C-alpha distance (Angstrom), angle and dihedral (degrees) to the residues before:
residue distance angle dihedral
X1 . . .
X2 3.78 . .
X3 3.86 104.5 .
X4 3.78 90.7 -171.4
X5 3.86 89.5 60.6
X6 3.81 87.8 49.3
X7 3.84 89.3 52.3
X8 3.89 89.7 46.8
X9 3.83 88.5 50.9
X10 3.82 92.5 49.2
X11 3.86 93.3 46.6
X12 3.88 86.4 56.0
X13 3.72 98.2 45.2
X14 3.72 103.0 39.1
X15 3.83 132.9 62.9
X16 3.84 110.6 -105.5
X17 3.78 94.0 -108.0
X18 3.80 91.9 52.1
X19 3.78 92.2 46.5
X20 3.83 88.9 53.0
X21 3.80 88.6 51.4
X22 3.84 92.8 50.7
X23 3.90 87.8 52.9
X24 3.83 90.8 49.4
X25 3.69 91.5 49.0
X26 3.73 92.9 48.0
X27 3.76 90.7 50.1
X28 3.81 93.6 46.2
X29 3.86 89.4 47.5
X30 3.88 92.4 50.4
X31 3.79 90.5 50.7
X32 3.82 93.9 46.5
X33 3.79 89.5 45.0
X34 3.71 91.7 56.0
X35 3.76 92.9 46.9
X36 3.75 92.6 53.0
X37 3.74 102.2 36.9
X38 3.92 100.6 -105.5
X39 3.77 121.7 136.9
X40 3.76 108.0 -81.3
X41 3.76 89.2 -155.7
X42 3.80 95.5 55.2
X43 3.86 88.7 46.5
X44 3.68 90.9 53.5
X45 3.88 91.3 51.2
X46 3.80 95.0 45.5
X47 3.80 90.8 44.6
X48 3.81 91.3 52.8
X49 3.77 93.2 48.5
X50 3.79 101.3 39.4
X51 3.79 93.8 95.5
X52 3.85 98.0 24.3
X53 3.84 92.2 119.6
X54 3.91 94.0 34.8
X55 3.87 97.4 112.1
X56 3.73 101.7 31.5
X57 3.80 119.3 132.1
X58 3.84 108.1 -85.8
X59 3.84 94.1 -124.0
X60 3.83 93.0 50.0
X61 3.83 90.4 45.5
X62 3.85 88.1 51.4
X63 3.93 92.1 49.2
X64 3.73 90.2 51.0
X65 3.80 94.0 45.0
X66 3.84 87.2 59.8
X67 3.85 86.6 73.0
X68 3.77 89.5 62.3
X69 3.88 118.7 99.8
X70 3.84 89.1 -133.5
X71 3.75 96.8 47.7
X72 3.75 93.3 125.6
X73 3.77 92.1 57.5
X74 3.90 97.3 41.7
X75 3.82 90.5 48.4
X76 3.88 90.2 62.3
X77 3.75 91.8 59.6
X78 3.79 135.2 65.1
X79 3.77 115.9 -64.9
X80 3.85 87.8 -125.0
X81 3.92 85.1 83.1
X82 3.69 97.1 51.8
X83 3.76 97.5 80.0
X84 3.85 91.2 69.7
X85 3.88 100.3 61.6
X86 3.81 89.6 36.1
X87 3.80 91.7 50.9
X88 3.88 86.5 55.7
X89 3.80 89.8 48.4
X90 3.81 92.8 51.1
X91 3.76 94.8 43.4
X92 3.75 88.5 58.4
X93 3.81 97.7 39.6
X94 3.80 99.2 41.4
X95 3.79 103.3 30.3
X96 3.80 102.9 22.8
X97 3.79 96.8 -118.8
X98 3.84 103.3 171.2
X99 3.80 101.4 164.6
X100 3.85 104.3 114.8
X101 3.78 92.5 -154.2
X102 3.81 92.0 55.0
X103 3.89 90.4 48.0
X104 3.70 92.2 49.0
X105 3.77 92.3 49.4
X106 3.77 88.1 53.4
X107 3.76 92.6 43.1
X108 3.91 96.6 52.1
X109 3.74 102.1 33.3
X110 3.87 91.9 110.1
X111 3.75 101.6 37.9
X112 3.84 108.6 24.9
X113 3.75 118.9 -150.3
X114 3.85 139.2 -146.4
X115 3.81 112.4 -85.5
X116 3.83 96.1 29.3
X117 3.80 115.0 178.6
X118 3.85 115.3 -125.9
X119 3.81 90.2 -103.3
X120 3.85 90.9 54.2
X121 3.88 88.9 52.4
X122 3.79 90.6 48.0
X123 3.83 92.6 55.2
X124 3.92 91.7 41.5
X125 3.77 92.4 50.8
X126 3.79 95.4 42.2
X127 3.82 93.1 50.1
X128 3.80 90.2 54.3
X129 3.74 99.5 43.9
X130 3.84 109.2 30.8
X131 3.73 111.1 138.4
X132 3.82 96.7 -101.8
X133 3.85 94.5 61.6
X134 3.64 111.1 113.2
X135 3.87 108.3 176.2
X136 3.86 123.7 132.5
X137 3.76 109.4 -81.1
X138 3.76 97.7 19.8
X139 3.81 94.9 119.2
X140 3.78 91.0 50.7
X141 3.80 91.0 49.2
X142 3.76 92.3 48.8
X143 3.88 90.0 50.8
X144 3.89 92.4 49.0
X145 3.79 93.5 53.0
X146 3.79 98.5 40.6
X147 3.79 112.7 121.4
X148 3.75 91.8 -3.7
X149 3.86 127.3 126.0
X150 3.88 119.3 -84.9
X151 3.80 89.4 -109.8
X152 3.79 92.2 51.2
X153 3.86 90.3 48.6
X154 3.77 90.4 48.5
X155 3.85 89.8 49.9
X156 3.75 91.7 52.5
X157 3.83 93.1 46.4
X158 3.80 97.4 47.9
X159 3.74 89.2 45.9
X160 3.81 92.1 51.3
X161 3.85 89.3 47.6
X162 3.79 96.1 50.5
X163 3.80 92.7 46.7
X164 3.88 89.8 49.7
X165 3.92 91.8 50.7
X166 3.87 91.5 45.3
X167 3.72 91.7 51.8
X168 3.82 89.0 48.2
X169 3.82 89.4 53.6
X170 3.80 85.1 -125.1
X171 3.77 124.7 160.1
X172 3.75 105.1 -109.8
X173 3.89 121.8 -141.3
X174 3.80 109.2 -117.2
X175 3.92 94.0 -123.5
X176 3.77 88.3 62.5
X177 3.81 90.6 58.0
X178 3.79 90.2 45.6
X179 3.81 89.2 52.1
X180 3.81 93.4 47.9
X181 3.83 94.3 45.8
X182 3.90 89.3 50.3
X183 3.79 91.4 53.0
X184 3.70 94.8 44.6
X185 3.82 91.5 51.0
X186 3.81 90.0 47.0
X187 3.79 90.3 52.7
X188 3.83 95.3 48.9
X189 3.81 89.5 49.5
X190 3.86 90.3 57.1
């Protein structure tokens, strides 16, 4: 796969600010992958594709989502979540990405899920903490996860996300709860 072509494609399809976010997520994911012993190459591919479908027309996004095996579930939730499974579909269809771990990392970078692979966790964490993020509490989150295990980083990140969504009175995707519950149980068992 020609990653420069992927970058060129991303630069054409995304607003500049989002393209820069994708590059920061990719760099953060590659650094984290190296630290925790995950394939840096796979982290780069998943990082590049994580927001590939982010700014697609909603109708086009919906049509592509119909190809997904979990269409019925996703269609019940905010369209903001749709870009993740559609990004995985397009990575496979347009660029021939076949590695299931990479495709799952793209697919679950917004919601998380129970049983995430190390690569999935790397992309989830990198997307949340990349250096350009400026939401309230980001510095505290970065400080809490610094130097900790990947599982501990994921625990802090999913907890942060669920708290944020609850405070927004947002409907929460069930896989996010599954992910949160898994990490809370893991922490209590330690």
